[in-house]
N, C-alpha and C positions, 0 to 999 in steps of 0.2 A: 504494500500500500504506500501511497504518497501521504506522508504525515508532516504537516507544517507546524513547527513549534514557534509560537509567538513569544519573544523573549528567549530565543534559542541560543543566544550567546552569553546568557547570565549564569548564575550559580546552578540552578536546577536545570535550566534549559540545555546548557552545554552537556551536562551529564546525561540528560534524556536523549538528546540527539545521538550521542555515542551508543547508548543502550539499544535504541531502536534500529540503528544501523547494524549492530551486531546480530539482530534478529532478522536481517534481510530486508528491512523496509527502507524506502527512500525517505529519509528524514531530512527536512529542510529547515535550517536555522533562519528565522526571520526576526529582524530587529532593525532599529535605525542604522546600526553598523553595516547591515547588509542591504540597505536601501528600502526597507519596509517600515512605514511609520503608521501605526494604528490611530494616532491622534489626528493626522492630516489625511489619512487614507492613501498616502503615497505608496505605490508598489503592491497594494493588497490584491488587486485583480490579477496581476501577473503571477504573484507567488501562489495564489490559491487555484490557479488553473490546473485541473486534473487532480486536485487534492481530495482524498477520501476522508481524512480526519484533520481537525485543527486542535492543537493543544495550546492553551493560553497560560503561560507562566510568567507573563510580564508583570512589572510592578511600577508604581508611581515614583517619580524622582523626589516628590515632596510628600510628607505625611501630614501636612497642615490640612485641617478638616475640609475646607472648601476646595483646595487644590487636589486632594486625593479623590474626593467625590467626583470632581470634574474629569479627572483622568480616567477613572474606571467607567463612568457613564459614557464619555465620548469614545474612548478606545474600544470598549465592548460593543457599543452601538454600531460603530463603523465596521468592526470585524464581523459581527453577525449579519449585517446587511450584505457585505461582500461574500460571506459564506453562502447566503441564500441565493445570490446571483450565480455563484459558481457551482451550486448543487452539492455542497459539502454535506456528508451524511452523519457526522458525529462531531460534536463540540465538547472538548474536555477542558475544564478549568480547575485550577488549584485555589482553594480558599482556606479558611482557618477554622479549626475546631473552636466552638463556643461563640461564633459571631452573634448568634441570636440571643446570647446571654449577656452581652455587653453592648447593646445598640447605642449607648451614650458615648462610646469610644468612636472618634471620628474615622479612624481607619476601618474598624469593624463595620461601621455604618456604610462606608463606601463599598466594602465587599458584599454586604447584604444587597445593596442596590445593583451591583454587578450580577449577583446570582438571580435576582428577580428578572433582569433583562434576558438572561439566558433561558430561564424557565418559561418565559412568555414568547420566546422567539419562534417557536414551532420547529426548531432544529433539534433532532435527537441529541441528548447531552448526558454527560457524566460529570459530577462535581466530586473532587477529591479534597476533603477537609483534613488538613494536617495540623498537628501541634507545631510548636516552635522548632526551628532547626538548630542543631548543635552549633552550626557556624555563626550564630548570632549571640551565643551565650556571653561572650566578653562584652558585647555592646549592651546587653541587658544589665550586667553587673555595673558597668560604667554609668548607665542612666540612673541606676538605683543608688548611686553613691552620694552620700551627704556627709560633709565634714570628715571625709576619709573613711567612712564606714558604709558598708553595703547593706541597705535596708531591704529586707525581703519579707513578704507576707507568708505565714505558715500554711500555704494552700498547696494543693497537689500540682505537680509539674511533671510532664512526661515528654521531653523533647526527643527529636528524631534526627538521624543523620541525613544529610542531603542525598547521599547515595540511596538510602532506603526510600526517600521521597520519590526520587527519579524512577526507582524500580516499581513503585506502586502506581505512579502516573503512567508509566509505560504499559503496565498491565491493563489499566483502564483504556488507554488509547488503542490497544490491540484487541480489546474485547468489544462486546456489543454494548450499545448505549444503555445506561442504567435508568435514564430519565429520573434520576435521584442522586443520592450521595453515598459515598463510602468514607469512613473516617479512618485515619491512620495516625499512629503514635509510636514513640520509641518503646523498647522492651522493658524499661524501668520506670516505675512511677514512684516518685519521692516527694517529700515536702520541698517546697521551693527553697527555703532556707537551708535545708539539708543538702540539696543538690549543689547549691552554690558554695556551701562551706567545703564540700569535697572538691569542687571544681577549682576554687581559689587555691586550695592546698596543692592540687596537681599542677596549677600554673606557677607555683612558687610566689604567689601574690600574698603579701602580708596583711591585706585589708581584712578587718573583722566583719563578719556577717552578723547583722543585728535582726532579731525577729521583731517585726513591726506589722501588726494586723492591719494598719492603715497605710502601709506602703503602697505606692501606686505603680502600676504596670503600664508604662507609656500613657500616663494620665488617668488611668482608671483604677479604682479600688476593686479588689478581687474577692469573690466568695470561694468556698472550698473547692468547687469543681468548675470554676470558670474556664480553665485552660486545658482540661483533659476530657477525653471522650466519656460520655455517659451511655453505657450499653455496649453493643458489639463494636469492635474496631480491629483493623488489621495492624499487627505490630511488626515493627522493623526488627532486625536481628543484631544490629550493631550497638554495643554499649558505649556510653560516653567516654569512659576512661580508655577503652580499647581504641576508640576513634581518635582520641587525643594522642595516644602513643603512636598510632600509625601516621597521623599528621606530622608529628615531630620527626619521624624517621623518613618522611617523604613517600610513604606507601600509598 
């Protein structure tokens, strides 16, 4: 199959293009770097010609509430319209576990809007709801640092490796449309403060992790299950400390 990956030069997209190619598919990386811009529509008609599946793993360059909403509404609207014209039979998009539980979060609200456009488009679809990626753990710790201490809420946290995300998204792309969602998460579910205490130790980072029930996660307070699947989920196989060790040795 010809599978076009929007955001195909990014963190997940580049991994996904490689995995799809290994399975014998014509995987096309589409991004502004390759002349395809979903915000303006540039290059969409050309890249979607003959495509069977489109996978959208693109992301907004800004997380500011108005900007991120505009990005997902505009890019997704342009993409779905171009897919309809091209006769694409399956649209796959990556979203976030717990979007509907934190609609007050600007980024989550934008992802909800994106999903609604997909669901109403008439194009068969699959949504892959993922927990946070291992690759962003250091940024989360930095964002949560106040006066040299990392403030974390004692809620459940179940991050996943980017390779496991790409594997799950690839399965969705190669399968039949779900017209619904699948949830994916890492193999270990820990309290957020516990995860980061172990992570900072492994990083050799001397910052203290402070348990703070009111600590915010990119602007939002969390409840116990805000960030983890509730019910069935497909779990990755890569554990964080193993992933960290492989990253350090270049594997």
